[in-house]
C-alpha positions as CSV (number, residue, x, y, z in Angstrom):
1,M,104.6,107.8,130.9
2,D,101.0,107.7,129.5
3,N,100.0,105.9,126.3
4,I,100.4,109.0,124.0
5,N,104.0,109.6,125.2
6,T,105.0,106.0,124.7
7,N,103.8,106.0,121.1
8,K,107.0,107.5,119.8
9,D,109.1,104.8,121.4
10,F,106.8,102.0,120.3
11,W,106.8,103.0,116.6
12,D,110.6,103.4,116.5
13,E,110.4,99.7,115.9
14,L,109.5,99.7,112.2
15,C,106.0,98.5,111.4
16,G,106.8,95.5,109.3
17,T,109.7,94.2,111.4
18,H,107.8,90.9,112.0
19,L,107.4,90.4,108.3
20,F,111.0,91.4,107.6
21,Q,112.2,88.7,110.0
22,F,109.6,86.1,108.7
23,L,111.1,86.6,105.2
24,G,114.5,85.7,106.6
25,L,115.9,89.2,105.8
26,K,118.8,90.4,108.0
27,E,120.1,93.7,106.7
28,I,118.3,96.6,105.2
29,N,119.6,97.3,101.7
30,R,118.3,97.7,98.2
31,E,117.9,93.9,97.6
32,S,116.2,93.1,100.9
33,L,113.8,96.1,100.5
34,K,112.8,94.9,97.1
35,I,112.1,91.4,98.4
36,F,110.1,92.9,101.3
37,D,108.2,95.3,99.1
38,N,107.2,92.7,96.5
39,Y,105.9,90.4,99.3
40,Y,104.0,93.3,101.0
41,L,102.3,94.5,97.9
42,N,101.3,91.0,97.0
43,M,99.9,90.5,100.5
44,Y,97.7,93.7,100.1
45,P,96.8,93.5,96.4
46,Y,94.1,96.2,96.7
47,L,96.5,98.8,98.1
48,K,97.5,100.3,94.7
49,K,93.8,100.4,93.7
50,H,93.2,102.8,96.6
51,V,96.4,104.8,95.9
52,P,96.5,104.7,92.0
53,I,99.4,106.0,90.0
54,E,97.1,108.2,87.9
55,V,96.0,110.0,91.0
56,L,99.6,110.6,92.2
57,K,100.9,111.7,88.9
58,N,102.2,115.4,88.8
59,T,101.1,115.9,92.5
60,N,102.8,117.2,95.6
61,T,101.9,114.4,98.0
62,L,102.1,114.1,101.8
63,E,102.2,110.7,103.5
64,I,101.5,110.5,107.2
65,G,102.9,107.3,109.0
66,L,105.7,105.6,107.1
67,G,106.4,102.2,108.6
68,F,108.8,100.2,106.5
69,G,108.4,102.7,103.6
70,T,107.0,100.3,100.9
71,L,104.1,102.6,100.2
72,S,106.4,105.6,100.6
73,Q,108.6,104.4,97.8
74,Y,105.7,103.6,95.5
75,I,104.4,107.2,96.1
76,F,107.6,109.0,95.6
77,E,108.3,107.0,92.4
78,N,105.0,108.3,90.9
79,A,104.4,111.7,92.5
80,A,106.1,114.9,91.3
81,Q,107.1,115.7,94.9
82,Y,106.8,113.7,98.1
83,T,107.0,114.5,101.8
84,G,106.7,111.9,104.5
85,I,106.1,112.5,108.2
86,D,106.2,110.2,111.1
87,Y,106.1,110.6,114.9
88,A,109.1,108.2,115.3
89,K,112.7,108.6,114.1
90,N,113.4,105.2,112.5
91,P,110.7,105.2,109.9
92,V,111.8,108.7,108.8
93,E,115.4,107.6,108.5
94,L,114.4,104.5,106.5
95,V,112.3,106.5,104.0
96,N,115.1,109.0,103.5
97,H,117.5,106.1,103.0
98,R,115.1,104.7,100.4
99,A,115.0,108.1,98.6
100,E,118.8,108.3,98.7
101,I,119.5,104.8,97.2
102,S,116.8,105.5,94.6
103,R,118.5,108.9,93.8
104,N,115.2,110.6,94.2
105,T,115.8,114.3,95.1
106,S,112.1,115.2,95.2
107,A,111.4,113.0,98.2
108,K,112.1,113.7,101.9
109,A,110.8,112.5,105.2
110,I,110.7,114.5,108.5
111,Q,109.6,113.8,112.1
112,G,106.4,115.4,113.3
113,D,103.0,115.0,114.9
114,A,99.9,114.2,112.7
115,K,97.8,116.2,115.2
116,N,99.8,119.3,114.5
117,L,101.3,119.1,111.0
118,P,104.2,121.5,110.4
119,F,102.9,122.7,107.0
120,P,101.0,125.8,105.9
121,D,97.3,125.6,104.9
122,S,96.6,124.3,101.4
123,S,100.1,122.8,100.8
124,F,99.4,119.4,99.2
125,D,97.4,117.9,96.3
126,I,97.2,114.5,98.0
127,V,97.5,113.3,101.6
128,V,97.9,109.6,102.1
129,S,97.8,107.9,105.5
130,I,97.4,104.1,105.7
131,G,97.0,102.7,109.2
132,C,98.4,105.6,111.1
133,L,95.8,108.1,112.3
134,H,94.0,105.6,114.6
135,H,97.3,105.5,116.6
136,T,97.5,109.2,117.3
137,G,95.1,109.4,120.3
138,D,93.0,112.0,118.5
139,T,91.9,110.8,115.0
140,A,89.4,113.6,114.6
141,K,92.1,116.3,115.2
142,S,94.5,114.5,112.8
143,V,91.8,114.4,110.1
144,S,91.2,118.1,110.6
145,E,94.9,118.7,110.0
146,V,94.7,116.6,106.8
147,H,91.8,118.8,105.6
148,R,93.8,122.0,106.5
149,V,96.9,121.1,104.6
150,L,95.1,119.9,101.5
151,K,94.5,122.3,98.6
152,N,91.0,122.9,97.4
153,N,89.8,119.9,95.4
154,G,92.7,117.9,97.0
155,T,92.2,114.2,97.8
156,A,92.7,112.4,101.2
157,I,93.3,108.7,101.1
158,I,93.1,107.3,104.6
159,M,92.9,103.9,106.2
160,L,91.4,103.4,109.6
161,Y,90.6,100.2,111.5
162,N,87.1,98.9,111.2
163,K,85.2,98.7,114.5
164,N,82.8,96.2,112.9
165,S,85.3,93.8,111.5
166,F,84.9,90.0,111.8
167,R,88.1,89.9,113.8
168,R,87.0,92.4,116.4
169,L,83.3,91.3,116.7
170,A,83.7,87.5,116.5
171,A,87.2,86.1,116.4
172,N,88.9,88.2,119.1
173,P,86.3,87.6,121.9
174,Y,86.7,83.9,121.5
175,K,90.5,84.1,121.2
176,F,90.7,86.4,124.3
177,F,88.6,83.8,126.3
178,V,91.3,81.2,125.4
179,A,94.2,83.6,126.0
180,K,92.8,84.8,129.3
181,R,93.4,81.4,130.9
182,K,97.1,81.8,130.0
183,K,97.0,85.4,131.5
184,T,98.9,86.7,128.5
185,F,97.1,90.0,128.5
186,K,95.6,92.1,131.3
187,N,92.2,92.8,129.6
188,F,90.3,92.6,126.3
189,D,91.4,96.1,125.3
190,E,95.1,95.2,125.6
191,Y,94.5,91.9,123.8
192,T,92.7,93.6,121.0
193,R,95.4,96.2,120.6
194,G,98.0,93.5,120.5
195,S,96.1,91.5,117.9
196,Y,96.4,94.5,115.5
197,D,99.8,95.9,116.4
198,A,102.4,94.4,118.6
199,N,106.2,94.7,118.7
200,I,108.8,91.9,118.6
201,K,108.4,91.5,122.4
202,G,104.7,90.9,122.0
203,E,103.7,94.2,123.6
204,A,100.5,95.8,122.3
205,A,100.6,99.2,120.6
206,P,99.8,101.9,123.3
207,V,97.0,103.5,121.2
208,V,94.7,101.7,118.8
209,D,91.3,103.2,118.0
210,F,88.5,101.7,115.9
211,Y,85.7,103.3,113.8
212,S,82.4,102.5,112.2
213,K,81.4,103.9,108.9
214,K,78.9,106.2,110.6
215,E,81.7,107.6,112.9
216,I,84.0,108.1,109.9
217,K,81.3,110.1,108.1
218,K,81.1,112.4,111.1
219,I,84.9,112.8,111.5
220,F,85.2,113.5,107.8
221,G,82.2,115.9,107.8
222,A,84.3,118.8,106.3
223,F,85.1,116.8,103.2
224,T,82.9,116.0,100.2
225,L,82.6,113.0,97.9
226,L,83.4,110.6,100.7
227,K,83.9,106.9,99.8
228,I,84.5,104.1,102.3
229,K,85.6,100.6,101.3
230,S,86.1,97.6,103.6
231,E,89.2,95.5,102.9
232,N,91.6,92.9,104.4
233,F,91.0,89.7,106.3
234,D,92.8,87.1,108.5
235,N,94.0,83.6,107.9
236,Y,92.0,81.0,109.9
237,H,93.4,77.7,111.1
238,F,91.2,75.5,113.2
239,H,90.0,71.9,113.8
240,L,86.6,70.8,112.5
241,F,85.3,67.2,113.2
242,K,88.8,66.3,114.3
243,K,90.3,67.5,111.0
244,E,92.8,70.3,110.7
245,V,91.4,73.1,108.4
246,Y,93.3,76.1,107.0
247,W,91.4,78.9,105.3
248,P,93.9,81.4,103.7
249,R,92.9,85.1,103.8
250,E,92.9,85.2,100.0
251,K,89.6,83.3,100.0
252,F,87.9,86.1,101.9
253,L,89.4,89.3,100.2
254,N,86.7,89.6,97.6
255,N,83.7,88.6,99.7
256,I,83.5,88.8,103.5
257,A,86.3,91.3,103.6
258,K,84.2,93.7,101.6
259,I,81.6,93.7,104.4
260,M,83.5,92.9,107.6
261,G,87.2,93.5,106.7
262,L,89.8,94.7,109.1
263,D,90.3,98.0,107.5
264,L,88.2,100.9,106.1
265,Y,89.8,102.7,103.2
266,I,88.5,106.3,102.9
267,T,88.8,108.5,99.9
268,A,87.6,112.1,100.5
269,K,87.7,115.4,98.5
270,K,88.2,118.8,100.1
């Protein structure tokens, strides 16, 4: 099978499984999801700023790409109506489980393709997609679909990977040089994909695309009032003058991450 066809199988392993296990959580239930969600939202403190409650209020919102459903639950707790869509089955089932245990009857998730959204034109007030469209194999087509299903004056809130991040331009070339001697990955492309998204077995995501701000402006050409913000950074652990040094990512979130962060958050109006 080619990369696109293996995407569905890859993403059936919930994005966030590594973190769930790191937290020592075993079973998915109300209590474990609350622990996971609190940790996740603390790890990405800027996320709610890009998807604010006041924007969601009284809206019919679509989310594309569901993962572990932390953002999904935040959205359906604040929007009037919520629809989630994911290429893979397990994220859909988890979000529907979240809605069920929350007794939220205005939220539902379905399986579908971001490149061919199964909704009529002008269906939603808000479309949110954080870290998904760069995995579709055709980000431009997916963005076109977002534009199509948005109502006039509707808002798209999208996150795509930054082609010009510190990780991709500086850290990964060095790390790949080291990893290459261990023959862990076939080539730099596979290593880079794995450094962003890998499953429990350590296999790299089949499709991972990266974009510059210039490229994003072109892809979002049909939108107006485009805003692009750089966010997110890595922890760094290294040796300097025979001393072990640890720089937590929190030190970078309000400075270097704003210039060379891992992610580009895009807010666009139709």
